[in-house]
N, C-alpha and C positions, 0 to 999 in steps of 0.2 A: 493591482490585479489586472492583467492584460486580457485575460480570457473572459469575455462578456457575451453571453448568448443574446440572440435577438429577442425583441419584445414578446412576440407570440410564444416563443419557446419558454421564456421565463414565466409568462402567465400560466401556461399549461402546467409547468413544473410546480409552481406555487399552489395552484388551485387543487392539484391532486396530492400535494404534500410529499413530493418526491425527495427523499433524503440524498439521492445521487447528486443533487445540486448544492448541498450544504457546503458553504465555504467558497462557492463560485460567485454567487450574488446574494443580495439581501433585499427583502421586500418590505416596503413601508406602507402603512395604511393611513391615508390622509384624515379620515374621520376620527381616529383614535390617537394619532400622533405617535404610534408605536411601530418599530421595525422588527422583523422576524427573520429567521432562517427559513428556507423553502419548505422544510419538513414540519414546520410548526403545526401542532394539532388543534390550534384555536380555530374558531369558526371563521370561514373565509369571507372576505368582504366582496363587494361588487367590483368588477374589473376596473371601472372608471375611478375607483378610489385607491387603486394600487399604484405605487411608484417604486421603481427598482434602482438599486445602487450597486456598483461594483466593489465597494469597500465599506467597512463599518464606519470609518472616519467620515466619509461623505454623507452617510445616512445621519450621523450624529450632528454634523455641521449644518445639515438641512433642517435641524430642529427636532428630529425624532429621537425617542428614548427606547432603550432595549426592552424587548418583551420579557416578562418575568417567567413565562411558561417555557419558552424554548431557549432562553439564554443565548442570544445571537453573538454575544461577545466571546463565546467559547467555540466558535465554528470557523476559525480562520485557517484550517488545514494543518494545524499543529495541536498537540495536546493542550487542553486548558491548563491554567496555572496550577490548580490544585492537583491535577494529574502529574504535571511536571515536577511538583514538589515530592509527590510519592515516588516517582521514578528515580529522582535524585537520592531519596532516602534509601530505596532498595539497592541502588548501585553502590552506596557507601557503607551500608550497615546490613550485616547478616541476621540481625535480631528479628524475631517475628513481631509484626505490628499487630497488637490486639485491637479489638473493637474500642476499648477504652482509650487507647493511645490515638486511634484515628479520630475519635470524637474530640480529644484534647487538641488535635490539629484542625478542628472545626470541619471535619469531613465525615459525613454519615457513612458507616460501613456498607449499607445497602447500595448507596450511590456508587461507591468504589467497586463493589461486586458487579453491578450492572454494567458500568463503563468498561471494565476489563473483560467481562464476558462478551460484550458486543464487539470490542476492537481486537481482542487477543484470543477469543474462544475459550477463556478460562476465568475463574473468579480471581479477585485480587490475592486471596490467600494462596491459591494455586500458582499464580504468577510469581509470588515471592518464593515459594518452594522451588519452582522450576528455575528461577534465577540463581538461587543458592546452589542447587545441584549442577547447573551449567558451569558456574565458576569452579566448583569442585571437580567436575569432569575435565575442564580445561587444565587445571593444575595437575591432575593425575596423568593426563595425556602428555604433559610437558615434563613428567618425571618427578613430581613432588612426592614426598613420603606420605603414606596413608594417614599416619598419626597426625601429621601437621594439617592435613586437609580436613580431617574430622573435627579437630579442636578449633580450627580457624573459621569454621562456618556454622558455629552455634549448635552443633549436635551434642547431646549429653552422653551418648553411648555409641560404641562402634556398631552394635547390633542394629540400633535405630537408623544409623547412617547407611549401613549395608542394605537394610530392608527398603528404605526410601530410594536409594540409588538403583538397586536392582529392579524395583517396580517401574521406575521411570525410564531407565536406559536399557532394560532387558538383559543386563549382565552385571555380575558383582563388580565392585571397584577394582579388585585385583586383576580382572581380565579386560579392563577398559583402557589400558595404555595403548595408544595408537588407534583407538576407535574414533568414531565420528558422530556428529549429530547435526541437525538442521537448526542453525541459530536464526531467529527471526527478530525483526524490529519494524517500527513504524517510520516512514519517511514522508515528509510533507512535499507538496507540489502545488503549482498554480491551479491544477485541476482536481484538487482534493487529496486526502491522505492515501498512501500506499502501504501495503504490507510487503516486506521483502524477506527472503530467506536465503541462506548460503550454507554450503558444506565446505570442507577444507579444499574441495576441488573447484568451487566457483559458485556463482549465484544460481539458484535453482527456482526462485520464486520472485515475482514482482507483479502484484495485482492491486487494483483499487479496492479499498476496504469495503465499499458498498456493492461490489459485484455480487450478483445473485448466487446464492448457495456457496459463499466463500468458505463457510465452515466445512462443508462437504469436500471442497477442493483441498483444504488443508489436511483433512484426514486421508484423502487419496494420495496426497504428496508423501505423507509419512509412510503409507503402505508401499508406495512405489520405491522409495529409497530404503525402506526397512530401517528407518532412523526416527528417533523422537524429535519433536519440535520444541525448542526451548528459547525463551526470550533472552536476548543478550547483545553483546557487541562482537563484531567480527571485522577483520581487515577487508574482506571482500565487500561487505556492506558499507563500510566507510568509503571505499573507492567508488562504489555504485552511487552513493549519495552525492559525492563530489561531481561525478560525471553527469548525473541527472540535473544538478544545478546548472552546469555549463550547457547542457542540452537545451533546457528551458530558456536560458539566456541567449540562445542562438550562437553559442561559441563552440559547440561540439556537434559533429555530424556522425561520427562512428565511435561506438562504445568499444572500449578495450578491456573492460572488466571480464575476467574469466566466467564462462557460462557453462553449466552442466544441465542438460535437458534430455534425459533418457526417454525413449519411446519406442514404438515399432520402427523398423527400418524405413517404412514409407513416411511416417511422421517426422522422423529425423531428417529425411531428405527435404521435406516441405519446410521445416523450421530453418534448415541451413540455407535454403534458397531465399527465404524471407530476409535474411541478413545481407543478401546480395543486392536487394532492391536499393537503389540510390536514394539518399536523403532528398526530400522534396519531390520525389516521383512516385507514381502509382502504377500498378499493373492489374490486369483483370484476373479473375479466378481461372479463366480459360488459359491465359498466358502462363499462370503459375503451374497449372497442370501440364502444359507443354514443356516447361522448363525442367520439371522433375521426371520427364519421360512417360507421363500418363495423359496424353492428349484426350480430351473429352471427359476427364474425370473431375469436373468442376465440383461436384458434390463431395467427393472424397477429400480434395484439397481444402474445401471449405470447412469440412468437419475437423481436419487436422489443424487448420488455422484457429478454429474455436477452442481447441485443446491446448493451445500455446499457454504455458504457465508464466512466461516472462515477457510481459507487455513492454512496449516502447523499445527495449533493448533488442528483442526479437520482434521487428516491426510489422506485426500482423495488420496494423491499421493502414498499411500502404497497399492493401489488396482491396479492389472495388469490383462492382458488377461490370459486365461488358458495356452497358450503356452509360457508365460513369456514375451511377448511383452508388451510395456508400456501402450498401449491404449491411451485414451484421457486425456487431462489436460487443464483446462481453462487458467492457467498461462503459457502454452507452454510446449511441451514435453521435450525440453532441460532443463527446470527448474525441471521437474519431475525426469529426469534422474540424475541431479546433486544432488537433495535432497536425493534420494535413495542411491547414491554413497557415499555421505557424511555420512549418517547414518550408512551404512554398514562398512565404514572405521573406524568410531569412535567406533562402537560396537565391531568390530574385535580387535581394539587396546586395548580396555578395557578388553576383554576376555583374550588376551595374557598377560596383566599385572597381572590379577587375577591368571592365571595359573602359572605364574612365582613365585608369592608370595606363592602359595600353594606348 
């Protein structure tokens, strides 16, 4: 874990139980010998009894044991193992998993429901249903026969399939060839998990999962595109995941994955200009307003900046206040600071190498 906030920032986050820092650092309590994730709901200790670690491994090697309440071993930016098992099961099997079958896997149904509701905006049962329908939708769009699709995804009747399909996608199966949907998935990063979405035209969503009112944003996205959101796999999302990994490793400066970001003409000008800001550099809101032909409209460009749905790829984090202060950021100012520091460090290191070669 390379992204480690300063001591005061971590103390404040831990003492207020901020879930936005989960997976970024771990807090250990000297008096109890236990380490927790920042959002742990247990009673907070005195400041002098808190110790911070950038990784679970370091906390455990220092002699601390994981908290049984917040389960810190499950907050490393990727789904915990029991969730990974469920996702693999859903990806390979269209059968419905009953509460009895979940308990046989030593997974409490209520726990699965809460986790999927929090991270995907739907219960586990709804997630499974959406995943089956998404695979069926993809097959129909690619020209598969309706009979094969219905029988291949565990539906007992054509009427049941048509009803479920029509309710979810807004059109019966026969009229869905060539149609589209927003496929969503979770991506891990050094700054915490992200939710990403893509249509056949490109990536339309990339947000940190703990962003305030993320559920409202997902609903707004569905209305904007007039398309349903369904969990699944998509070529654009696989490309995005690969490019994000290279970006965080300092190996990629410019994203090439297709992006689709409809908005008002003014918003689209702002978002297009954001992508022209060079890696490792920042500009002010006043400068951004000037570049889009609206000098003096700092508030307007700031608002458009805040409505950007594709963080990092459309680098709204590269816009700061005129005095150099960070300003606002939907993913949290600490993430904005770390993104800028990372880019400057990598850009500076590359410049030094190039100068040495010259």
